PDB file of N, CA, C and O in Angstrom:
ATOM      1  N   MET A   1      65.679 213.525 125.891  1.00  0.00           N
ATOM      2  CA  MET A   1      64.667 213.595 126.924  1.00  0.00           C
ATOM      3  C   MET A   1      64.752 214.913 127.676  1.00  0.00           C
ATOM      4  O   MET A   1      63.722 215.493 128.019  1.00  0.00           O
ATOM      5  N   LEU A   2      65.937 215.384 127.934  1.00  0.00           N
ATOM      6  CA  LEU A   2      66.061 216.623 128.695  1.00  0.00           C
ATOM      7  C   LEU A   2      65.584 217.829 127.906  1.00  0.00           C
ATOM      8  O   LEU A   2      65.145 218.820 128.490  1.00  0.00           O
ATOM      9  N   ALA A   3      65.667 217.753 126.574  1.00  0.00           N
ATOM     10  CA  ALA A   3      65.217 218.862 125.751  1.00  0.00           C
ATOM     11  C   ALA A   3      63.697 218.875 125.596  1.00  0.00           C
ATOM     12  O   ALA A   3      63.132 219.838 125.078  1.00  0.00           O
ATOM     13  N   GLY A   4      63.042 217.811 126.044  1.00  0.00           N
ATOM     14  CA  GLY A   4      61.590 217.774 125.985  1.00  0.00           C
ATOM     15  C   GLY A   4      61.046 217.264 124.658  1.00  0.00           C
ATOM     16  O   GLY A   4      59.840 217.336 124.425  1.00  0.00           O
ATOM     17  N   GLU A   5      61.900 216.753 123.790  1.00  0.00           N
ATOM     18  CA  GLU A   5      61.440 216.261 122.491  1.00  0.00           C
ATOM     19  C   GLU A   5      60.836 214.869 122.599  1.00  0.00           C
ATOM     20  O   GLU A   5      59.921 214.530 121.848  1.00  0.00           O
ATOM     21  N   VAL A   6      61.333 214.070 123.516  1.00  0.00           N
ATOM     22  CA  VAL A   6      60.822 212.716 123.719  1.00  0.00           C
ATOM     23  C   VAL A   6      60.183 212.660 125.095  1.00  0.00           C
ATOM     24  O   VAL A   6      60.790 213.059 126.089  1.00  0.00           O
ATOM     25  N   ARG A   7      58.957 212.164 125.146  1.00  0.00           N
ATOM     26  CA  ARG A   7      58.250 212.108 126.423  1.00  0.00           C
ATOM     27  C   ARG A   7      58.869 211.071 127.337  1.00  0.00           C
ATOM     28  O   ARG A   7      59.311 210.017 126.878  1.00  0.00           O
ATOM     29  N   ARG A   8      58.904 211.363 128.629  1.00  0.00           N
ATOM     30  CA  ARG A   8      59.384 210.413 129.627  1.00  0.00           C
ATOM     31  C   ARG A   8      58.322 209.341 129.840  1.00  0.00           C
ATOM     32  O   ARG A   8      57.138 209.548 129.572  1.00  0.00           O
ATOM     33  N   ALA A   9      58.764 208.224 130.315  1.00  0.00           N
ATOM     34  CA  ALA A   9      57.847 207.127 130.608  1.00  0.00           C
ATOM     35  C   ALA A   9      56.976 207.509 131.803  1.00  0.00           C
ATOM     36  O   ALA A   9      57.399 208.294 132.652  1.00  0.00           O
ATOM     37  N   PRO A  10      55.765 206.960 131.876  1.00  0.00           N
ATOM     38  CA  PRO A  10      54.932 207.202 133.053  1.00  0.00           C
ATOM     39  C   PRO A  10      55.652 206.723 134.325  1.00  0.00           C
ATOM     40  O   PRO A  10      56.556 205.889 134.263  1.00  0.00           O
ATOM     41  N   GLU A  11      55.242 207.256 135.453  1.00  0.00           N
ATOM     42  CA  GLU A  11      55.899 206.958 136.726  1.00  0.00           C
ATOM     43  C   GLU A  11      55.962 205.470 137.022  1.00  0.00           C
ATOM     44  O   GLU A  11      56.974 204.985 137.529  1.00  0.00           O
ATOM     45  N   TRP A  12      54.885 204.726 136.711  1.00  0.00           N
ATOM     46  CA  TRP A  12      54.867 203.294 136.986  1.00  0.00           C
ATOM     47  C   TRP A  12      56.003 202.597 136.263  1.00  0.00           C
ATOM     48  O   TRP A  12      56.694 201.764 136.851  1.00  0.00           O
ATOM     49  N   TRP A  13      56.209 202.929 134.980  1.00  0.00           N
ATOM     50  CA  TRP A  13      57.283 202.334 134.184  1.00  0.00           C
ATOM     51  C   TRP A  13      58.635 202.679 134.803  1.00  0.00           C
ATOM     52  O   TRP A  13      59.524 201.831 134.879  1.00  0.00           O
ATOM     53  N   GLN A  14      58.784 203.920 135.243  1.00  0.00           N
ATOM     54  CA  GLN A  14      60.040 204.351 135.843  1.00  0.00           C
ATOM     55  C   GLN A  14      60.317 203.615 137.148  1.00  0.00           C
ATOM     56  O   GLN A  14      61.436 203.163 137.386  1.00  0.00           O
ATOM     57  N   ARG A  15      59.302 203.498 137.985  1.00  0.00           N
ATOM     58  CA  ARG A  15      59.482 202.832 139.279  1.00  0.00           C
ATOM     59  C   ARG A  15      59.866 201.367 139.126  1.00  0.00           C
ATOM     60  O   ARG A  15      60.583 200.825 139.966  1.00  0.00           O
ATOM     61  N   HIS A  16      59.401 200.727 138.072  1.00  0.00           N
ATOM     62  CA  HIS A  16      59.652 199.304 137.864  1.00  0.00           C
ATOM     63  C   HIS A  16      60.839 199.045 136.928  1.00  0.00           C
ATOM     64  O   HIS A  16      61.063 197.913 136.502  1.00  0.00           O
ATOM     65  N   GLY A  17      61.585 200.088 136.616  1.00  0.00           N
ATOM     66  CA  GLY A  17      62.785 199.921 135.798  1.00  0.00           C
ATOM     67  C   GLY A  17      62.518 199.612 134.340  1.00  0.00           C
ATOM     68  O   GLY A  17      63.341 198.980 133.679  1.00  0.00           O
ATOM     69  N   LEU A  18      61.372 200.052 133.828  1.00  0.00           N
ATOM     70  CA  LEU A  18      60.996 199.739 132.450  1.00  0.00           C
ATOM     71  C   LEU A  18      61.024 200.956 131.529  1.00  0.00           C
ATOM     72  O   LEU A  18      60.450 200.925 130.441  1.00  0.00           O
ATOM     73  N   GLU A  19      61.682 202.014 131.958  1.00  0.00           N
ATOM     74  CA  GLU A  19      61.724 203.203 131.118  1.00  0.00           C
ATOM     75  C   GLU A  19      62.412 202.906 129.790  1.00  0.00           C
ATOM     76  O   GLU A  19      62.033 203.472 128.765  1.00  0.00           O
ATOM     77  N   TRP A  20      63.415 202.030 129.790  1.00  0.00           N
ATOM     78  CA  TRP A  20      64.105 201.680 128.551  1.00  0.00           C
ATOM     79  C   TRP A  20      63.135 201.035 127.566  1.00  0.00           C
ATOM     80  O   TRP A  20      63.210 201.290 126.364  1.00  0.00           O
ATOM     81  N   LEU A  21      62.215 200.190 128.073  1.00  0.00           N
ATOM     82  CA  LEU A  21      61.240 199.532 127.199  1.00  0.00           C
ATOM     83  C   LEU A  21      60.268 200.551 126.613  1.00  0.00           C
ATOM     84  O   LEU A  21      59.901 200.468 125.441  1.00  0.00           O
ATOM     85  N   TYR A  22      59.858 201.502 127.430  1.00  0.00           N
ATOM     86  CA  TYR A  22      58.968 202.556 126.956  1.00  0.00           C
ATOM     87  C   TYR A  22      59.627 203.344 125.824  1.00  0.00           C
ATOM     88  O   TYR A  22      58.985 203.680 124.830  1.00  0.00           O
ATOM     89  N   ARG A  23      60.921 203.633 125.992  1.00  0.00           N
ATOM     90  CA  ARG A  23      61.654 204.380 124.967  1.00  0.00           C
ATOM     91  C   ARG A  23      61.794 203.568 123.689  1.00  0.00           C
ATOM     92  O   ARG A  23      61.714 204.123 122.593  1.00  0.00           O
ATOM     93  N   VAL A  24      62.003 202.258 123.814  1.00  0.00           N
ATOM     94  CA  VAL A  24      62.099 201.400 122.624  1.00  0.00           C
ATOM     95  C   VAL A  24      60.766 201.394 121.882  1.00  0.00           C
ATOM     96  O   VAL A  24      60.733 201.416 120.652  1.00  0.00           O
ATOM     97  N   ILE A  25      59.670 201.365 122.634  1.00  0.00           N
ATOM     98  CA  ILE A  25      58.343 201.392 122.007  1.00  0.00           C
ATOM     99  C   ILE A  25      58.127 202.725 121.289  1.00  0.00           C
ATOM    100  O   ILE A  25      57.527 202.760 120.215  1.00  0.00           O
ATOM    101  N   GLN A  26      58.613 203.817 121.877  1.00  0.00           N
ATOM    102  CA  GLN A  26      58.451 205.138 121.264  1.00  0.00           C
ATOM    103  C   GLN A  26      59.295 205.297 120.001  1.00  0.00           C
ATOM    104  O   GLN A  26      58.844 205.896 119.025  1.00  0.00           O
ATOM    105  N   GLU A  27      60.534 204.757 120.016  1.00  0.00           N
ATOM    106  CA  GLU A  27      61.454 204.908 118.888  1.00  0.00           C
ATOM    107  C   GLU A  27      62.092 203.559 118.539  1.00  0.00           C
ATOM    108  O   GLU A  27      63.287 203.368 118.763  1.00  0.00           O
ATOM    109  N   PRO A  28      61.312 202.630 117.996  1.00  0.00           N
ATOM    110  CA  PRO A  28      61.845 201.287 117.771  1.00  0.00           C
ATOM    111  C   PRO A  28      62.956 201.228 116.707  1.00  0.00           C
ATOM    112  O   PRO A  28      63.888 200.434 116.836  1.00  0.00           O
ATOM    113  N   LEU A  29      62.868 202.043 115.681  1.00  0.00           N
ATOM    114  CA  LEU A  29      63.880 201.971 114.627  1.00  0.00           C
ATOM    115  C   LEU A  29      65.234 202.501 115.091  1.00  0.00           C
ATOM    116  O   LEU A  29      66.276 202.035 114.629  1.00  0.00           O
ATOM    117  N   ARG A  30      65.222 203.456 115.986  1.00  0.00           N
ATOM    118  CA  ARG A  30      66.478 204.021 116.462  1.00  0.00           C
ATOM    119  C   ARG A  30      67.073 203.202 117.603  1.00  0.00           C
ATOM    120  O   ARG A  30      68.273 202.926 117.613  1.00  0.00           O
ATOM    121  N   LEU A  31      66.234 202.813 118.565  1.00  0.00           N
ATOM    122  CA  LEU A  31      66.745 202.157 119.768  1.00  0.00           C
ATOM    123  C   LEU A  31      66.664 200.634 119.737  1.00  0.00           C
ATOM    124  O   LEU A  31      67.423 199.958 120.431  1.00  0.00           O
ATOM    125  N   GLY A  32      65.764 200.100 118.948  1.00  0.00           N
ATOM    126  CA  GLY A  32      65.576 198.647 118.903  1.00  0.00           C
ATOM    127  C   GLY A  32      66.850 197.873 118.618  1.00  0.00           C
ATOM    128  O   GLY A  32      67.226 197.009 119.410  1.00  0.00           O
ATOM    129  N   PRO A  33      67.526 198.157 117.509  1.00  0.00           N
ATOM    130  CA  PRO A  33      68.754 197.397 117.221  1.00  0.00           C
ATOM    131  C   PRO A  33      69.804 197.531 118.321  1.00  0.00           C
ATOM    132  O   PRO A  33      70.487 196.559 118.645  1.00  0.00           O
ATOM    133  N   ARG A  34      69.934 198.700 118.885  1.00  0.00           N
ATOM    134  CA  ARG A  34      70.937 198.913 119.930  1.00  0.00           C
ATOM    135  C   ARG A  34      70.639 198.047 121.149  1.00  0.00           C
ATOM    136  O   ARG A  34      71.516 197.331 121.633  1.00  0.00           O
ATOM    137  N   TYR A  35      69.409 198.110 121.646  1.00  0.00           N
ATOM    138  CA  TYR A  35      69.080 197.361 122.851  1.00  0.00           C
ATOM    139  C   TYR A  35      69.047 195.862 122.602  1.00  0.00           C
ATOM    140  O   TYR A  35      69.553 195.089 123.414  1.00  0.00           O
ATOM    141  N   PHE A  36      68.461 195.447 121.497  1.00  0.00           N
ATOM    142  CA  PHE A  36      68.287 194.011 121.300  1.00  0.00           C
ATOM    143  C   PHE A  36      69.594 193.303 120.972  1.00  0.00           C
ATOM    144  O   PHE A  36      69.758 192.144 121.354  1.00  0.00           O
ATOM    145  N   THR A  37      70.526 193.944 120.284  1.00  0.00           N
ATOM    146  CA  THR A  37      71.804 193.276 120.019  1.00  0.00           C
ATOM    147  C   THR A  37      72.644 193.201 121.284  1.00  0.00           C
ATOM    148  O   THR A  37      73.218 192.152 121.579  1.00  0.00           O
ATOM    149  N   THR A  38      72.729 194.289 122.034  1.00  0.00           N
ATOM    150  CA  THR A  38      73.548 194.254 123.248  1.00  0.00           C
ATOM    151  C   THR A  38      72.902 193.378 124.316  1.00  0.00           C
ATOM    152  O   THR A  38      73.608 192.658 125.021  1.00  0.00           O
ATOM    153  N   ASN A  39      71.583 193.420 124.451  1.00  0.00           N
ATOM    154  CA  ASN A  39      70.921 192.586 125.450  1.00  0.00           C
ATOM    155  C   ASN A  39      71.050 191.111 125.095  1.00  0.00           C
ATOM    156  O   ASN A  39      71.246 190.272 125.975  1.00  0.00           O
ATOM    157  N   PHE A  40      70.938 190.790 123.803  1.00  0.00           N
ATOM    158  CA  PHE A  40      71.078 189.392 123.381  1.00  0.00           C
ATOM    159  C   PHE A  40      72.492 188.894 123.685  1.00  0.00           C
ATOM    160  O   PHE A  40      72.668 187.773 124.162  1.00  0.00           O
ATOM    161  N   THR A  41      73.483 189.715 123.414  1.00  0.00           N
ATOM    162  CA  THR A  41      74.865 189.336 123.700  1.00  0.00           C
ATOM    163  C   THR A  41      75.055 189.103 125.195  1.00  0.00           C
ATOM    164  O   THR A  41      75.688 188.126 125.596  1.00  0.00           O
ATOM    165  N   PHE A  42      74.512 189.992 126.019  1.00  0.00           N
ATOM    166  CA  PHE A  42      74.624 189.853 127.470  1.00  0.00           C
ATOM    167  C   PHE A  42      73.965 188.562 127.947  1.00  0.00           C
ATOM    168  O   PHE A  42      74.552 187.824 128.739  1.00  0.00           O
ATOM    169  N   VAL A  43      72.755 188.284 127.474  1.00  0.00           N
ATOM    170  CA  VAL A  43      72.039 187.079 127.894  1.00  0.00           C
ATOM    171  C   VAL A  43      72.807 185.834 127.451  1.00  0.00           C
ATOM    172  O   VAL A  43      72.893 184.864 128.205  1.00  0.00           O
ATOM    173  N   ALA A  44      73.365 185.846 126.240  1.00  0.00           N
ATOM    174  CA  ALA A  44      74.140 184.704 125.758  1.00  0.00           C
ATOM    175  C   ALA A  44      75.380 184.479 126.624  1.00  0.00           C
ATOM    176  O   ALA A  44      75.709 183.335 126.940  1.00  0.00           O
ATOM    177  N   LEU A  45      76.067 185.543 127.009  1.00  0.00           N
ATOM    178  CA  LEU A  45      77.254 185.405 127.858  1.00  0.00           C
ATOM    179  C   LEU A  45      76.892 184.870 129.241  1.00  0.00           C
ATOM    180  O   LEU A  45      77.587 184.004 129.773  1.00  0.00           O
ATOM    181  N   VAL A  46      75.817 185.376 129.821  1.00  0.00           N
ATOM    182  CA  VAL A  46      75.390 184.905 131.143  1.00  0.00           C
ATOM    183  C   VAL A  46      74.954 183.446 131.073  1.00  0.00           C
ATOM    184  O   VAL A  46      75.286 182.659 131.960  1.00  0.00           O
ATOM    185  N   ALA A  47      74.216 183.077 130.031  1.00  0.00           N
ATOM    186  CA  ALA A  47      73.772 181.684 129.890  1.00  0.00           C
ATOM    187  C   ALA A  47      74.970 180.753 129.711  1.00  0.00           C
ATOM    188  O   ALA A  47      74.997 179.659 130.275  1.00  0.00           O
ATOM    189  N   GLY A  48      75.953 181.181 128.933  1.00  0.00           N
ATOM    190  CA  GLY A  48      77.150 180.362 128.753  1.00  0.00           C
ATOM    191  C   GLY A  48      77.909 180.171 130.053  1.00  0.00           C
ATOM    192  O   GLY A  48      78.387 179.073 130.341  1.00  0.00           O
ATOM    193  N   ALA A  49      78.022 181.230 130.836  1.00  0.00           N
ATOM    194  CA  ALA A  49      78.706 181.127 132.125  1.00  0.00           C
ATOM    195  C   ALA A  49      77.940 180.219 133.076  1.00  0.00           C
ATOM    196  O   ALA A  49      78.544 179.421 133.792  1.00  0.00           O
ATOM    197  N   ALA A  50      76.623 180.331 133.090  1.00  0.00           N
ATOM    198  CA  ALA A  50      75.806 179.481 133.963  1.00  0.00           C
ATOM    199  C   ALA A  50      75.906 178.019 133.542  1.00  0.00           C
ATOM    200  O   ALA A  50      75.987 177.131 134.391  1.00  0.00           O
ATOM    201  N   ALA A  51      75.903 177.768 132.237  1.00  0.00           N
ATOM    202  CA  ALA A  51      76.031 176.391 131.747  1.00  0.00           C
ATOM    203  C   ALA A  51      77.394 175.823 132.123  1.00  0.00           C
ATOM    204  O   ALA A  51      77.496 174.659 132.511  1.00  0.00           O
ATOM    205  N   GLY A  52      78.435 176.631 132.012  1.00  0.00           N
ATOM    206  CA  GLY A  52      79.773 176.177 132.398  1.00  0.00           C
ATOM    207  C   GLY A  52      79.848 175.830 133.867  1.00  0.00           C
ATOM    208  O   GLY A  52      80.456 174.825 134.237  1.00  0.00           O
ATOM    209  N   GLU A  53      79.239 176.649 134.712  1.00  0.00           N
ATOM    210  CA  GLU A  53      79.214 176.370 136.149  1.00  0.00           C
ATOM    211  C   GLU A  53      78.456 175.081 136.427  1.00  0.00           C
ATOM    212  O   GLU A  53      78.879 174.284 137.265  1.00  0.00           O
ATOM    213  N   ALA A  54      77.344 174.866 135.737  1.00  0.00           N
ATOM    214  CA  ALA A  54      76.550 173.654 135.942  1.00  0.00           C
ATOM    215  C   ALA A  54      77.350 172.425 135.536  1.00  0.00           C
ATOM    216  O   ALA A  54      77.313 171.406 136.225  1.00  0.00           O
ATOM    217  N   LEU A  55      78.073 172.512 134.423  1.00  0.00           N
ATOM    218  CA  LEU A  55      78.883 171.381 133.973  1.00  0.00           C
ATOM    219  C   LEU A  55      80.025 171.103 134.940  1.00  0.00           C
ATOM    220  O   LEU A  55      80.321 169.945 135.235  1.00  0.00           O
ATOM    221  N   ARG A  56      80.666 172.153 135.434  1.00  0.00           N
ATOM    222  CA  ARG A  56      81.756 171.954 136.391  1.00  0.00           C
ATOM    223  C   ARG A  56      81.229 171.321 137.676  1.00  0.00           C
ATOM    224  O   ARG A  56      81.872 170.444 138.253  1.00  0.00           O
ATOM    225  N   GLY A  57      80.061 171.768 138.119  1.00  0.00           N
ATOM    226  CA  GLY A  57      79.465 171.190 139.328  1.00  0.00           C
ATOM    227  C   GLY A  57      79.090 169.731 139.135  1.00  0.00           C
ATOM    228  O   GLY A  57      79.302 168.911 140.029  1.00  0.00           O
ATOM    229  N   ALA A  58      78.535 169.402 137.976  1.00  0.00           N
ATOM    230  CA  ALA A  58      78.152 168.019 137.688  1.00  0.00           C
ATOM    231  C   ALA A  58      79.386 167.130 137.610  1.00  0.00           C
ATOM    232  O   ALA A  58      79.373 166.014 138.131  1.00  0.00           O
ATOM    233  N   ALA A  59      80.448 167.604 136.970  1.00  0.00           N
ATOM    234  CA  ALA A  59      81.680 166.825 136.862  1.00  0.00           C
ATOM    235  C   ALA A  59      82.281 166.607 138.247  1.00  0.00           C
ATOM    236  O   ALA A  59      82.769 165.518 138.547  1.00  0.00           O
ATOM    237  N   SER A  60      82.250 167.619 139.079  1.00  0.00           N
ATOM    238  CA  SER A  60      82.791 167.499 140.427  1.00  0.00           C
ATOM    239  C   SER A  60      82.011 166.465 141.236  1.00  0.00           C
ATOM    240  O   SER A  60      82.599 165.663 141.961  1.00  0.00           O
ATOM    241  N   ARG A  61      80.693 166.490 141.108  1.00  0.00           N
ATOM    242  CA  ARG A  61      79.876 165.505 141.833  1.00  0.00           C
ATOM    243  C   ARG A  61      80.161 164.093 141.344  1.00  0.00           C
ATOM    244  O   ARG A  61      80.221 163.164 142.149  1.00  0.00           O
ATOM    245  N   LEU A  62      80.338 163.914 140.033  1.00  0.00           N
ATOM    246  CA  LEU A  62      80.635 162.588 139.496  1.00  0.00           C
ATOM    247  C   LEU A  62      81.982 162.088 140.002  1.00  0.00           C
ATOM    248  O   LEU A  62      82.122 160.910 140.331  1.00  0.00           O
ATOM    249  N   LEU A  63      82.968 162.969 140.065  1.00  0.00           N
ATOM    250  CA  LEU A  63      84.284 162.557 140.535  1.00  0.00           C
ATOM    251  C   LEU A  63      84.250 162.175 142.011  1.00  0.00           C
ATOM    252  O   LEU A  63      84.946 161.244 142.416  1.00  0.00           O
ATOM    253  N   ARG A  64      83.467 162.863 142.812  1.00  0.00           N
ATOM    254  CA  ARG A  64      83.387 162.557 144.240  1.00  0.00           C
ATOM    255  C   ARG A  64      82.701 161.225 144.500  1.00  0.00           C
ATOM    256  O   ARG A  64      82.989 160.578 145.507  1.00  0.00           O
ATOM    257  N   ARG A  65      81.807 160.799 143.624  1.00  0.00           N
ATOM    258  CA  ARG A  65      81.088 159.533 143.840  1.00  0.00           C
ATOM    259  C   ARG A  65      82.034 158.339 143.804  1.00  0.00           C
ATOM    260  O   ARG A  65      81.793 157.336 144.476  1.00  0.00           O
ATOM    261  N   GLY A  66      83.092 158.437 143.037  1.00  0.00           N
ATOM    262  CA  GLY A  66      83.999 157.305 142.896  1.00  0.00           C
ATOM    263  C   GLY A  66      84.914 157.094 144.087  1.00  0.00           C
ATOM    264  O   GLY A  66      85.600 156.073 144.131  1.00  0.00           O
ATOM    265  N   ARG A  67      84.967 157.982 145.039  1.00  0.00           N
ATOM    266  CA  ARG A  67      85.842 157.867 146.204  1.00  0.00           C
ATOM    267  C   ARG A  67      85.166 157.060 147.311  1.00  0.00           C
ATOM    268  O   ARG A  67      83.956 157.161 147.508  1.00  0.00           O
ATOM    269  N   PRO A  68      85.937 156.275 148.017  1.00  0.00           N
ATOM    270  CA  PRO A  68      85.344 155.577 149.170  1.00  0.00           C
ATOM    271  C   PRO A  68      85.024 156.580 150.280  1.00  0.00           C
ATOM    272  O   PRO A  68      85.617 157.657 150.323  1.00  0.00           O
ATOM    273  N   PRO A  69      84.116 156.247 151.157  1.00  0.00           N
ATOM    274  CA  PRO A  69      83.761 157.179 152.238  1.00  0.00           C
ATOM    275  C   PRO A  69      85.000 157.548 153.075  1.00  0.00           C
ATOM    276  O   PRO A  69      85.788 156.672 153.432  1.00  0.00           O
ATOM    277  N   GLY A  70      85.165 158.782 153.374  1.00  0.00           N
ATOM    278  CA  GLY A  70      86.265 159.250 154.183  1.00  0.00           C
ATOM    279  C   GLY A  70      87.560 159.452 153.414  1.00  0.00           C
ATOM    280  O   GLY A  70      88.555 159.889 153.993  1.00  0.00           O
ATOM    281  N   ALA A  71      87.570 159.144 152.120  1.00  0.00           N
ATOM    282  CA  ALA A  71      88.781 159.345 151.329  1.00  0.00           C
ATOM    283  C   ALA A  71      89.033 160.816 151.139  1.00  0.00           C
ATOM    284  O   ALA A  71      88.096 161.602 150.996  1.00  0.00           O
ATOM    285  N   ARG A  72      90.287 161.193 151.138  1.00  0.00           N
ATOM    286  CA  ARG A  72      90.644 162.600 150.967  1.00  0.00           C
ATOM    287  C   ARG A  72      90.693 162.934 149.476  1.00  0.00           C
ATOM    288  O   ARG A  72      91.090 162.103 148.659  1.00  0.00           O
ATOM    289  N   PRO A  73      90.283 164.170 149.127  1.00  0.00           N
ATOM    290  CA  PRO A  73      90.369 164.563 147.717  1.00  0.00           C
ATOM    291  C   PRO A  73      91.842 164.641 147.288  1.00  0.00           C
ATOM    292  O   PRO A  73      92.728 164.915 148.097  1.00  0.00           O
ATOM    293  N   ARG A  74      92.071 164.395 146.009  1.00  0.00           N
ATOM    294  CA  ARG A  74      93.428 164.444 145.459  1.00  0.00           C
ATOM    295  C   ARG A  74      93.907 165.838 145.328  1.00  0.00           C
ATOM    296  O   ARG A  74      95.032 166.065 144.881  1.00  0.00           O
TER     297      ARG A  74
END
């Protein structure tokens, strides 16, 4: 980009953080595999962490239901 061989994204794309998408559209064979494999891995890791948190929260709520009111946690 600095050498002027690849055009920069329009200002709107830049302001909204979409310059990476513009570049993928310009050079899909070079950048597509790089962005889509790493982004997919990131999304999978975040989804797994969120699912784990949801399961831990659900298990904690189920365990608390079995205690009588005012009982102290173990």
